[in-house]
N, C-alpha and C positions, 0 to 999 in steps of 0.2 A: 563530402558528407552532407546529406540532406537532413535538415532539422525542421519539423513542422511546416505547414499545418499537417496534422496527422489524418490519415484516411480512416474511414469507419472501421471498427473492429467487429469481428464475428461474435455471435452469441454462442455460449457453450452448448455443445451437443449433450444429449441425455446420457451418452456413454462416452466418457473421456478416457483416453489412453496416452501414456507417456512411454517414450523409450529413453534409455540413459543419456543419449546425446542431446535431448531436447530440453528447453525451458519454455514453458507456456506462461505468457503474461496476459492478464485480464484486467480490464478497467471497468469501473461502474460509477455512475452518478448516483449519489445517495439521497438527493432531494427529489420530491415529487415534481413533475409527473414521471421523471426518468426512473425512479425507484418503484413506480407504480403505487397502487393503493394497498398492496399486500401487507398484512400484519405479520411481521417476522417473529413476534414474541413467542408463539408456540414452539418455534424451532430452537430457541435459546435455552441454555442451562439456567438454573436458578441463580447462579453467581453472575452470569451475563445479564440477566434481567435486573438484578440488584445494581450492577454497575450502570446500566442504562438509566435507572431511576435516580442515580446519584448526580446526573447532569442537571444543572440549574435550568437551562433553556430547553423548551420542548423540541426545538429544531435539533439540538445536539442529541437528545434522547432518541429521536427518530433516526438520525444518521447512524448512531451506534447500533441500534437494532437492525437497520437495513444492512449495514456493513457486516455485522456478525452473521446475520441470516444468509446473506449472499455468499459469504465465505463458507458457511456450513453446507449450503447447497452445492457449491463448486467442488469442495473437497469430498463431499459425499459421492459425487459423480465419479471422481477418480478412484475412490476407495470402494465403490459399489455398495454403499450403505446409505441409510436414511440420514438426513441432516441432523436429526435429534440424537442419533447414535454416536456422533463424534464426541470425543473427550479431548480436552486440551489440558496441557500442563503449561506452566509459565516459568520463564527464566527469571534470574534475579532482578532484571529491569522491567519485568512484565511482558516480555516478548512471548507470544503464544506459540506453541508447537503441538504437533499431534501427540496425544497421550500414549503412555507406555503400551497399552493393550493393542494399539494399531501401528506401533513403530516398526514391526517386522515387515510391513508393506513398503517401507523405505520412501514414502512420499514426504518430500520436504517442501515447505512453503515459507514465504515472507510476505508481509503486507505493509502498506503505508497508506495513510489517508491525509488529506488536506482539505479543509472546508467540506464541501459536499462531494468530494471525489475519493475513490478508493482504487488502489492498484494492488494486484496480487500476482506474485510469481510462484510457479509450481514446478518442481523438478523431481526426478527419480534418482535416489541414491547419492545426492550431493546437495550441499548447502547452497542456498541462493539468497540474494539480497535484492531489494527493490526500494526505490524512494520516489515519492511524489511530493511536490510542494508548490504552493503558489509563490511566484516571484513577485515581491512587492515592487512598487514603483518608488520606494523610498531611496533617498540618496545613499543610504547604507549599502544597498545592493551594489551600486556602482563602485563605492569605495572598497568593498570587500573584493570584488572582481579585479579592480585595479591593483590591489595589494597582493592578492594570493594567486590569481589565475594567470596562466600563460597567455600570450597574445592571441593564439588561435582559439582558446577557450573564451576569452573576452569577446572576440568577434562572433563566435557562435551564439553566445548569450545575447548579444545585441541584435542578432538576426532573427531571433524568435519573435513571433507575433504577440502583441499584447491582447489578451482575450480572457474572458471568463467562461467560455463555453466548454462543454465536455469534449468536444471534438478537437479543440486546439489548445488544450491545457499544456503549459510548459512542463515537460517531464524530464526527470533524471532517472535513468534505470541503470542498475549495476548488477550484472549477472555473476561475476566472480569476486570483484572487490570494488569498493568505492575508491575513486582516484585519491591519491595522497593529499592533495590540497583540500579536498572536500572533508576528508577525515580530520585534518588539522582544524579547519574552520568549525566543524561540528564540536570537536573536543574543546576548542577555545571557548565557544559560546556556552557549552555545558558547564565548564569550570567557572566562567564568569558569573553565570546565573546562580551557581551554587556557592560562589564566593570563595572558592578554593585556590584561585590564582591571585 
């Protein structure tokens, strides 16, 4: 298995098509100059604009607008509609999904962001998951890997390059399900933060 550095990825075509056996994964850097100087605000719904304004740091407002704008452009190309025409509904934990008026088209997506990076997976007629995160150099990372990961997973983690660039960001992608150890670690962290364990 080859892990990173990752080759350059394609830019999305104006007319994107999916077949049921495919999963398309797209990534974007949300910080200038990679995100360009485009103002994505006109593409966003009023609710998304309000969410962007709620961020304390200007950098985080910019990243949210760029991420949602790029998501709208990308999904609009699959759905053959303008980015502003997209409607989202939200699950109980805030996970966005395509609104009811467009559900019949069966486009499913998932997104994840970490710092100035965005990852989006798109599929036809099946749920899809994707995850991206910056792996810190904290000792906690090694301790978690030693405690919960199989030897081959620890070796793969250690083989990944340390970098902050968009081209070589450490990625974790799950098309069907997240490995059980990852689910456990995420659930464990979630419950510790909420104080329920």
